[in-house]
C-alpha positions in Angstrom: 58.4 17.1 -5.7 60.4 14.3 -5.1 60.5 12.9 -8.4 61.4 16.2 -9.6 64.2 16.2 -7.0 65.5 12.9 -8.2 65.4 13.8 -11.9 67.5 16.7 -10.8 70.0 14.8 -9.0 70.6 12.2 -11.8 70.9 15.2 -14.2 73.3 16.7 -12.0 75.5 13.6 -12.2 75.2 13.6 -15.8 76.3 17.3 -16.0 79.2 16.6 -13.8 80.6 13.5 -16.1 80.1 15.4 -19.2 82.4 18.3 -17.8 84.9 15.5 -16.8 85.0 14.3 -20.4 85.3 18.0 -22.1 88.4 18.7 -19.6 89.8 15.0 -20.7 89.3 16.2 -24.0 91.2 19.3 -23.5 94.1 17.7 -21.8 94.8 15.4 -24.8 94.3 18.5 -27.5 91.0 16.8 -28.9 88.6 19.1 -30.5 85.2 19.7 -28.4 82.5 18.4 -30.6 79.1 20.9 -31.4 76.1 19.9 -29.3 72.5 21.3 -29.1 69.5 20.7 -26.8 65.7 21.5 -28.3 63.6 22.9 -25.6 59.9 23.0 -25.8 57.5 25.3 -24.0 53.4 25.2 -24.0 52.2 28.3 -22.8 53.6 31.7 -21.4 51.2 33.4 -19.3 51.2 36.9 -18.5 52.9 36.0 -14.8 55.3 33.8 -16.5 56.9 36.6 -19.0 59.5 38.2 -17.1 60.7 34.5 -15.8 60.7 33.7 -19.4 62.7 36.7 -20.2 65.2 35.9 -17.6 65.7 32.4 -18.9 66.2 33.7 -22.3 68.9 35.7 -20.8 70.6 32.8 -19.1 70.6 31.0 -22.4 72.2 34.0 -24.6 75.0 34.2 -22.0 76.0 30.3 -22.3 75.0 29.3 -25.5 74.2 29.8 -29.0 70.7 30.0 -30.2 69.8 28.6 -33.6 66.5 27.9 -35.7 65.2 24.1 -35.6 66.3 23.9 -39.4 69.8 24.5 -38.6 70.1 21.4 -36.3 72.6 19.8 -38.7 74.7 22.6 -38.8 76.4 22.9 -35.5 79.6 24.5 -35.1 82.4 22.7 -33.3 83.1 23.5 -29.7 79.8 25.2 -29.3 76.5 24.3 -27.3 73.3 25.6 -29.1 70.0 25.7 -28.0 66.7 25.8 -30.2 63.3 26.9 -28.5 60.2 25.7 -29.6 56.4 25.9 -28.5 53.9 23.3 -28.7 50.1 23.9 -29.3 50.3 27.8 -30.8 48.5 29.4 -27.8 47.8 33.3 -27.9 50.1 33.6 -24.6 52.9 32.6 -26.7 52.3 35.2 -29.5 51.7 37.8 -26.6 54.3 37.0 -24.3 56.9 35.1 -25.8 57.6 36.4 -29.3 58.2 40.1 -27.8 60.8 38.8 -25.5 62.4 36.6 -28.4 62.5 39.7 -30.6 64.1 41.9 -27.9 66.7 39.3 -27.9 66.9 38.5 -31.7 66.2 34.9 -30.5 64.6 32.2 -33.0 62.0 29.9 -32.1 59.6 27.4 -33.8 55.9 27.2 -33.1 54.1 24.1 -33.7 50.3 24.6 -34.5 47.3 21.9 -35.0 45.3 24.0 -37.8 42.0 22.3 -37.1 42.1 24.1 -33.9 43.0 27.9 -34.8 41.0 30.1 -32.8 39.7 27.7 -30.1 40.5 26.5 -26.6 42.4 23.4 -26.0 40.2 20.2 -26.5 42.6 17.8 -25.7 43.4 16.1 -22.5 46.5 16.9 -20.7 48.1 16.5 -17.5 49.0 20.2 -17.6 45.2 21.3 -17.7 45.6 23.6 -15.0 47.9 26.0 -17.0 45.9 25.7 -20.2 42.6 26.4 -18.4 42.4 30.1 -20.1 44.5 29.5 -23.3 43.2 29.7 -26.8 45.0 28.4 -29.9 46.0 31.7 -32.2 43.6 32.3 -35.1 43.9 32.4 -38.5 44.8 36.2 -38.8 47.5 36.0 -35.9 49.1 32.9 -37.5 49.2 34.9 -40.8 50.9 37.8 -39.0 54.1 35.2 -38.5 54.7 35.2 -42.0 56.5 38.7 -41.7 58.6 37.6 -38.5 61.9 36.0 -39.7 62.6 34.8 -36.1 59.6 32.5 -36.1 59.1 29.3 -37.9 55.9 27.6 -38.0 55.6 23.8 -37.9 52.8 21.3 -37.5 51.5 20.0 -34.5 49.1 17.4 -36.2 45.9 18.6 -37.7 43.7 18.5 -34.6 46.1 17.5 -31.7 45.1 13.6 -31.7 47.1 11.1 -29.9 48.4 8.9 -33.0 48.5 5.9 -31.2 44.8 5.9 -30.6 43.6 6.3 -34.0 43.7 4.1 -37.3 46.1 4.6 -39.9 44.0 6.4 -42.1 43.2 9.3 -39.8 46.8 9.2 -38.6 47.9 9.9 -42.2 45.4 13.0 -42.3 46.6 14.2 -39.2 50.1 13.9 -40.3 49.9 15.0 -43.8 46.8 16.9 -43.9 47.9 19.2 -41.5 50.9 20.0 -43.5 48.9 20.8 -46.6 46.6 23.0 -44.6 49.4 25.2 -43.0 51.1 25.5 -46.4 47.8 26.8 -47.8 47.4 29.2 -45.3 51.0 30.7 -45.0 52.0 30.1 -48.9 55.2 28.5 -47.6 56.8 24.9 -46.8 55.9 23.3 -43.8 58.9 21.4 -43.0 58.7 20.2 -39.2 56.1 18.3 -37.3 55.7 17.9 -33.3 54.2 14.5 -32.4 51.1 15.6 -30.0 51.7 14.1 -26.5 55.1 12.7 -28.0 52.8 9.8 -29.0 54.1 8.0 -32.2 55.6 4.7 -33.6 57.7 3.9 -36.8 54.7 4.0 -39.2 53.9 7.5 -38.0 57.5 8.5 -38.9 57.3 6.8 -42.2 54.2 8.8 -42.9 55.9 12.1 -42.0 58.7 11.4 -44.3 56.4 10.5 -47.4 54.3 13.6 -46.3 57.7 15.7 -47.1 58.6 16.8 -43.5 62.4 17.4 -43.1 62.4 16.5 -39.5 59.9 15.5 -36.6 60.2 16.1 -32.9 59.5 13.7 -29.9 59.3 14.9 -25.9 62.2 12.8 -25.1 65.1 14.7 -23.9 68.0 14.5 -26.0 71.6 15.6 -26.6 72.1 16.3 -30.2 75.6 16.4 -31.9 77.4 17.7 -34.9 77.2 14.0 -36.0 73.7 13.8 -37.1 73.3 13.9 -41.0 70.4 11.9 -41.9 69.0 12.2 -38.6 64.9 12.6 -38.9 63.6 12.1 -35.2 65.0 14.6 -32.6 64.4 14.8 -29.2 63.2 17.9 -26.9 63.4 18.4 -23.2 60.2 20.0 -21.6 60.9 23.4 -19.8 58.8 26.0 -18.1 59.3 29.7 -17.0 59.0 28.4 -13.4 61.6 25.8 -13.2 64.1 25.8 -10.6 67.2 27.7 -12.1 69.5 24.7 -11.5 66.8 22.3 -13.3 66.7 25.0 -16.1 70.5 25.1 -16.5 70.7 21.3 -16.3 68.2 20.8 -18.8 69.5 23.5 -21.3 73.0 21.5 -21.2 71.2 17.8 -21.9 71.8 16.7 -18.7 68.2 15.4 -18.6 68.9 12.9 -21.4 69.2 10.0 -19.2 65.6 9.9 -18.4 64.5 8.1 -21.7 66.8 5.0 -20.5 65.5 5.4 -17.0 61.8 5.5 -18.4 62.6 2.3 -20.6 64.2 0.5 -17.7 61.4 0.9 -15.7 59.0 -0.3 -18.0 61.0 -3.4 -18.5 60.9 -4.1 -15.0 57.5 -3.8 -14.6 57.0 -6.2 -17.3 59.3 -8.8 -15.5 57.4 -8.2 -12.2 54.1 -8.3 -13.9 54.9 -11.2 -16.1 
């Protein structure tokens, strides 16, 4: 709880600075840039559905939603949001997609095709929320082809931590998952979300060679309309039970300072331990 509050306070400072910058640009008649934040969820339980719908309503009042395929087409002076889901859980199909459809809001679901129809077998710090989750089966996945709002992306073949396996196996996780999903859906799979946000430059190169158009990490980022050629996009984790202020700050990209804080902390530990 303390760490969560510290993150919120630091993000509030970033948000205030951002607004000062915007006011200054207005005073001097400078055009506002286009910005975007990519959100990522995991599961949306029955109990969380109403909260998720409330979050969507907040988004639609203040920002413009767009598909992840349009991250390089931001409107000047507009803040955008792109919604993604990792793991492809049935609860997302049952609870999130109807809420998205009711508001004509697009989203991308990243699926590990080797796990279709089964429970999550991968270790995660959010095990509690996944205790009763199941990855969608093939029939449910195929139904998404008829939904123009939903884009399917790869979450690797079997949700392995790419940093803990060999190069050949990592290549199969990255490229093999794309081929399998394309075989099932009969359409191009252009996007990959790295499981656990674990990857290195070799994995990025593998993704490019496999034919992906963009890949996603789990580090908060604020995307601007100057992203031509950008391949790796950051995201911020959100949950239906986020505090209202916490959620708003994430939506506006105020949590983007965290990667710098993590890197500084890592370097300090190295110096102290060295």
